[in-house]
C-alpha positions as CSV (number, residue, x, y, z in Angstrom):
1,M,0.0,0.0,0.0
2,R,2.8,2.4,0.9
3,A,4.6,1.8,-2.4
4,E,1.5,2.6,-4.4
5,K,1.1,5.9,-2.5
6,V,4.7,6.8,-3.2
7,E,4.3,6.0,-6.9
8,L,1.1,8.1,-7.1
9,G,2.7,11.0,-5.3
10,M,5.7,10.9,-7.7
11,Q,3.5,10.9,-10.7
12,Y,1.7,14.0,-9.4
13,L,5.0,15.7,-8.7
14,E,6.4,14.9,-12.1
15,E,3.2,16.1,-13.8
16,A,3.3,19.4,-11.8
17,V,7.0,20.0,-12.6
18,M,6.5,19.2,-16.3
19,E,3.5,21.6,-16.5
20,V,5.7,24.4,-15.1
21,L,8.4,23.6,-17.6
22,L,6.0,23.4,-20.5
23,E,4.5,26.8,-19.6
24,A,8.0,28.2,-19.3
25,A,8.8,26.8,-22.8
26,Q,6.3,29.3,-24.2
27,G,8.7,32.0,-23.3
28,D,11.8,29.9,-24.0
29,E,12.7,30.1,-20.3
30,C,15.3,28.1,-18.5
31,L,14.2,27.6,-14.8
32,G,16.2,26.7,-11.7
33,P,14.8,24.5,-9.0
34,A,13.8,27.5,-6.8
35,E,11.7,28.9,-9.6
36,V,10.1,25.5,-10.3
37,T,9.4,25.2,-6.6
38,L,7.7,28.6,-6.6
39,R,5.7,28.2,-9.7
40,A,4.5,24.6,-8.8
41,G,3.7,25.6,-5.3
42,L,5.9,22.9,-3.8
43,Y,6.8,22.8,-0.1
44,R,9.8,24.9,0.6
45,G,10.9,24.5,4.2
46,T,13.9,26.1,5.8
47,F,16.2,23.0,5.3
48,L,16.9,21.9,1.7
49,K,14.5,24.5,0.4
50,N,14.2,23.2,-3.2
51,A,14.9,19.5,-2.6
52,I,11.6,18.3,-3.8
53,A,11.9,20.1,-7.1
54,A,15.6,19.2,-7.5
55,G,14.9,15.5,-6.8
56,T,12.0,15.4,-9.3
57,L,14.0,17.3,-11.9
58,N,16.9,14.8,-11.6
59,K,14.5,11.9,-11.9
60,L,13.0,13.5,-15.1
61,L,16.5,14.0,-16.4
62,E,17.3,10.3,-16.0
63,E,14.2,9.5,-17.9
64,G,15.1,11.9,-20.7
65,R,12.1,14.2,-20.1
66,V,14.1,17.3,-19.2
67,V,17.4,18.7,-20.3
68,R,19.9,21.0,-18.6
69,C,20.2,24.6,-19.8
70,L,21.8,27.9,-18.7
71,Q,19.6,30.5,-17.0
72,A,19.8,34.2,-17.8
73,N,21.7,34.7,-14.6
74,G,24.4,32.2,-15.7
75,R,23.3,29.4,-13.3
76,G,22.3,25.9,-14.4
77,G,18.6,25.2,-15.0
78,W,16.1,23.0,-16.7
79,K,13.8,22.8,-19.7
80,A,11.4,20.2,-21.0
81,A,13.3,17.9,-23.3
82,A,11.1,17.9,-26.4
83,V,8.3,20.3,-26.5
84,D,5.4,19.5,-28.8
85,P,4.0,22.9,-30.0
86,D,0.5,21.5,-29.7
87,S,1.0,20.8,-26.0
88,L,1.6,24.5,-25.3
89,S,-1.8,25.8,-26.3
């Protein structure tokens, strides 16, 4: 039962993060974990503030669903790997 809850939770987290990245793709934005956390409304405690977003982004990277990019501020960030233009409308 616990494993099913974790799997379902991960699916929701991944969907939320991908939605943020797909919306960002409309403006050709590269987002860092903090911005993903903010836009997705993820929990941001005082310790490891963006850990949920960072962990989810790393899992999506392993699956080939996101790619690394360089943010305007010169820091590393993330984009959706392959954006279908029809998915942006």
